[in-house]
C-alpha positions in Angstrom: 0.0 0.0 0.0 2.9 2.4 0.9 4.5 1.7 -2.5 1.2 2.5 -4.2 1.0 5.8 -2.4 4.6 6.7 -3.4 4.0 5.7 -7.0 0.9 7.9 -7.2 2.7 11.1 -6.4 6.2 10.3 -7.9 5.8 12.9 -10.6 4.6 15.6 -8.2 7.4 14.8 -5.8 10.0 16.1 -8.3 8.6 19.6 -8.0 8.0 20.1 -4.3 11.4 21.4 -3.2 10.7 25.1 -3.8 7.9 27.6 -4.4 8.0 31.2 -5.4 5.2 33.8 -5.5 4.8 37.6 -5.5 4.4 37.8 -1.7 7.7 36.2 -0.6 11.0 35.0 -1.6 11.7 31.4 -2.3 10.3 29.0 0.3 12.2 25.8 0.6 10.4 22.7 1.8 11.9 21.2 4.9 10.3 17.8 4.3 11.9 15.3 1.9 10.2 14.8 -1.5 9.5 11.2 -0.6 7.6 12.1 2.6 5.7 14.9 0.8 4.7 12.3 -1.8 3.7 9.8 0.9 1.5 12.1 2.9 -0.1 13.5 -0.3 -1.4 10.0 -0.9 -3.1 10.3 2.5 -4.8 13.6 1.6 -2.2 15.9 3.1 -0.9 18.6 0.7 2.1 20.8 1.3 1.2 24.4 1.9 3.8 25.9 -0.4 3.8 29.2 1.5 5.4 27.4 4.5 8.5 25.2 4.8 6.8 22.4 6.7 3.0 22.8 7.0 0.3 20.8 5.2 -3.3 21.3 4.5 -5.2 18.1 5.3 -8.4 17.0 3.6 -11.1 15.4 5.7 -13.6 13.3 3.7 -17.3 14.2 4.1 -20.4 12.4 2.8 -20.8 14.7 -0.2 -20.6 17.8 2.0 -22.6 16.5 4.9 -21.2 16.0 8.4 -22.8 15.7 11.8 -22.5 18.3 14.5 -20.2 16.0 16.5 -18.0 15.6 13.4 -17.9 19.3 12.9 -16.8 19.9 16.5 -14.1 17.2 16.1 -12.8 18.8 13.0 -12.7 22.2 14.6 -11.0 20.8 17.7 -8.4 19.1 15.5 -7.7 22.3 13.6 -7.1 24.1 16.9 -5.0 21.3 18.5 -2.9 20.3 15.5 -3.1 23.1 13.0 -3.4 26.9 13.0 -7.1 26.9 13.9 -8.3 27.5 10.3 -10.6 25.3 8.1 -11.5 25.7 4.4 -13.9 23.9 2.1 -12.6 22.4 -1.1 -14.5 22.4 -4.4 -15.0 18.6 -3.9 -16.8 19.2 -0.6 -14.0 18.0 1.6 -13.0 19.9 4.7 -9.4 21.1 4.7 -7.6 21.7 8.0 -5.1 24.4 7.3 -1.4 24.6 8.1 -0.7 21.5 10.1 3.0 21.0 10.9 4.4 17.8 9.4 5.0 16.2 12.8 1.3 16.7 13.7 -0.1 14.8 10.7 -0.2 11.4 12.2 -1.5 12.6 15.6 -4.2 14.5 13.8 -5.3 11.5 11.7 -5.4 9.3 14.8 -7.5 11.9 16.6 -10.0 12.1 13.7 -10.3 8.3 13.5 -11.9 8.3 17.0 -14.9 10.1 15.4 -15.0 7.9 12.3 -13.4 10.6 10.1 -10.7 9.9 7.5 -8.4 11.9 5.3 -7.8 11.4 1.6 -9.3 12.5 -1.7 -6.1 12.6 -3.7 -4.3 10.5 -6.3 -5.4 8.6 -9.5 -8.5 7.1 -8.0 -12.2 7.7 -7.8 -12.4 11.1 -6.0 -14.9 12.1 -3.3 -18.4 12.4 -4.9 -20.1 15.8 -5.0 -23.8 16.4 -5.2 -26.3 19.3 -5.0 -29.1 19.6 -2.4 -31.6 18.1 -4.8 -33.1 15.9 -2.1 -34.5 18.9 -0.4 -34.4 21.6 -3.2 -37.7 22.7 -4.7 -36.3 21.8 -8.2 -34.8 18.5 -7.2 -36.0 15.5 -9.3 -34.0 12.7 -7.6 -32.7 11.8 -4.2 -29.2 13.3 -4.7 -28.1 12.7 -1.1 -29.1 9.0 -1.2 -27.6 8.3 -4.7 -24.3 10.2 -4.1 -23.9 8.5 -0.7 -24.3 5.1 -2.3 -21.8 6.0 -5.0 -19.4 7.2 -2.2 -19.7 3.9 -0.3 -19.5 1.6 -3.4 -16.9 3.4 -5.5 -15.0 6.0 -3.5 -14.5 3.7 -0.5 -15.1 0.3 -2.2 -12.6 1.1 -5.0 -10.2 3.1 -2.8 -7.2 0.7 -3.5 -7.9 0.6 -7.3 -5.4 2.7 -9.2 -6.7 4.4 -12.3 -4.8 6.2 -15.1 -5.8 9.5 -13.6 -8.3 10.9 -11.1 -12.0 10.2 -11.8 -14.5 12.9 -10.6 -18.2 12.1 -10.2 -21.0 14.6 -9.5 -24.7 14.1 -9.0 -27.2 16.9 -9.9 -30.8 16.9 -8.9 -32.1 18.6 -12.1 -30.9 20.3 -15.3 -30.0 23.5 -13.5 -26.6 21.7 -13.1 -25.6 23.6 -9.9 -22.7 21.2 -9.2 -21.8 21.1 -12.9 -22.1 17.3 -13.4 -21.6 17.9 -17.1 -18.0 19.0 -16.5 -17.0 16.0 -14.4 -15.5 12.8 -15.7 -18.9 11.3 -15.0 -22.0 13.2 -14.2 -25.5 12.2 -13.3 -28.5 14.5 -13.7 -32.1 14.0 -12.5 -34.7 13.9 -15.2 -38.5 14.3 -15.5 -39.4 13.5 -19.0 -42.8 14.9 -20.0 -45.3 12.8 -21.9 -47.2 15.2 -24.1 -50.7 14.7 -25.6 -50.7 17.6 -28.0 -54.1 16.7 -29.4 -55.6 18.1 -26.2 -54.1 21.6 -26.9 -56.8 24.3 -27.2 -54.4 26.9 -28.6 -54.8 29.3 -25.6 -53.6 32.8 -26.2 -51.8 32.7 -22.9 -50.3 29.2 -22.8 -49.2 28.1 -19.4 -46.7 25.6 -20.8 -45.1 28.3 -22.8 -45.0 30.5 -19.7 -43.3 28.0 -17.4 -40.7 26.6 -19.9 -37.4 28.0 -18.6 -35.5 27.5 -21.8 -38.3 28.8 -24.1 -38.7 25.8 -26.4 -42.5 25.7 -26.1 -44.6 28.0 -28.3 -48.2 28.2 -29.6 -48.1 28.5 -33.3 -51.1 28.4 -35.6 -53.3 27.5 -32.7 -51.3 24.5 -31.5 -48.5 24.0 -29.0 -45.2 23.3 -30.6 -42.3 21.9 -28.6 -38.7 21.3 -29.8 -38.3 17.8 -28.4 -34.6 17.7 -29.2 -33.9 20.7 -27.1 -36.0 19.7 -24.1 -33.8 19.2 -21.0 -36.5 17.3 -19.1 -36.7 19.7 -16.2 -40.4 18.8 -15.8 -41.6 22.3 -15.0 -44.4 21.9 -17.6 -46.0 18.8 -16.0 -49.4 19.5 -14.6 -49.5 23.2 -15.7 -52.0 22.9 -18.6 -55.7 23.1 -17.5 -56.5 20.9 -20.5 -54.1 18.2 -19.5 -51.6 18.4 -22.4 -48.8 17.4 -20.0 -50.0 15.3 -17.1 -47.8 12.2 -17.2 -44.0 11.9 -17.1 -41.1 9.4 -16.6 -38.6 10.0 -13.8 -35.0 9.1 -14.6 -31.4 9.9 -14.8 -29.2 11.3 -17.6 -25.5 10.3 -17.5 -22.7 12.5 -18.9 -19.3 11.1 -19.6 -16.0 12.8 -20.5 -16.4 16.2 -18.9 -13.5 18.0 -17.3 -12.6 21.4 -15.8 -9.2 23.0 -15.7 -7.1 24.5 -18.4 -8.4 22.1 -21.0 -12.1 22.2 -19.9 -14.7 20.2 -21.8 -18.4 19.5 -21.6 -19.3 15.9 -21.1 -21.6 14.2 -23.6 -24.8 12.6 -22.5 -25.5 8.9 -23.2 -28.5 8.6 -25.4 -30.4 6.5 -22.9 -32.5 8.0 -20.1 -32.0 5.6 -17.3 -35.1 4.8 -15.2 -33.5 2.2 -12.9 -31.2 3.4 -10.1 -29.3 0.1 -10.0 -28.6 0.4 -13.7 -27.2 3.8 -13.1 -24.8 2.4 -10.5 -23.8 -0.4 -12.8 -23.0 2.2 -15.5 -20.8 4.0 -13.0 -19.0 0.8 -12.3 -18.6 0.1 -16.0 -17.0 3.5 -16.6 -14.5 2.8 -13.8 -13.6 -0.6 -15.3 -13.3 0.8 -18.8 -11.1 3.7 -17.7 -8.9 1.3 -15.7 -8.5 -1.2 -18.5 -8.2 1.1 -21.5 -7.0 4.4 -20.2 -3.4 5.4 -20.7 -1.5 6.4 -17.5 -1.7 10.1 -17.1 -4.6 10.8 -19.4 -8.0 12.0 -18.2 -11.2 10.1 -18.9 -12.1 12.8 -21.4 -8.9 11.9 -23.4 -9.8 8.2 -23.2 -13.3 8.8 -24.6 -11.9 11.0 -27.4 -9.3 8.5 -28.3 -11.6 5.5 -28.3 -14.5 7.5 -29.8 -17.7 8.5 -28.0 -20.0 6.3 -30.0 -17.8 3.3 -29.4 -17.6 4.0 -25.7 -21.3 4.5 -25.4 -22.1 1.3 -27.3 -19.8 -0.7 -25.0 -21.2 0.8 -21.8 -24.6 -0.5 -22.9 -23.3 -4.1 -22.9 -22.0 -6.3 -20.0 -18.4 -6.0 -21.2 -17.3 -4.0 -18.3 -19.3 -5.6 -15.5 -17.1 -6.4 -12.5 -14.7 -9.3 -12.9 -11.4 -10.5 -11.6 -9.5 -7.4 -13.0 -10.4 -5.1 -10.1 
């Protein structure tokens, strides 16, 4: 396991000796590159404005922690760090400026409360989700789904090394508040309207047209027209027409693959299928992990893997049983 941690950060270790910015002269790291690499694999990142302090990432359940856990983290920051805490973009809690010698005592302290550090390296990263479970626009149980992904794939696949990091996000609706479409794999809640346009009375003030947030519904020549290809399945139109043009709908999930942020940002592309079975969604997540592990090139992001293999090819293969769990993981 220690060899795996060292291997994960070998490239980064070559560049950790010094750091220069506009605020200070050169800061030299007082910790050996090998130790910096080792603790990075544990979720402890060198604070490059100091010679020997580290910012330590504490894993949450997609941003949720209990009051007791929050107190433990705050106490740990005061005892072992500089008394400061920050939230990362992946919804981990980062304890700031912990001296190198305090790393293991801090981790041991957190373990008493069931808390762990991590969230780095070429693995499935901590899952992020929006508040769709409780949000007025939420179409799926984002807390429940993201927690299951966390348990099955962040924790369950923790020792599985991938070609690069794999980021997963769960959004409750097409508002995309946590940007699932720019993650390696994104899941978005769907409410697919079933329209009976024959019931349209051509109202001069169409309620469907009024509520459509992306303006793809219009009354033309006395009949409702909807650009089906542009519909994002937000479901806002369901139940709004007094003549029952849109009463029924199908609840589901849309899966995006190959998104990425950063300097080479890219929007993920949605799989054609609208998934209606939660377990099938989880199976597809697992297939993506297996495909990336087996066919990704070390150092490339999943977006690069999809582009190299071809989106249509990857999509077709994900719809088969080719990448169901086997002996390779």
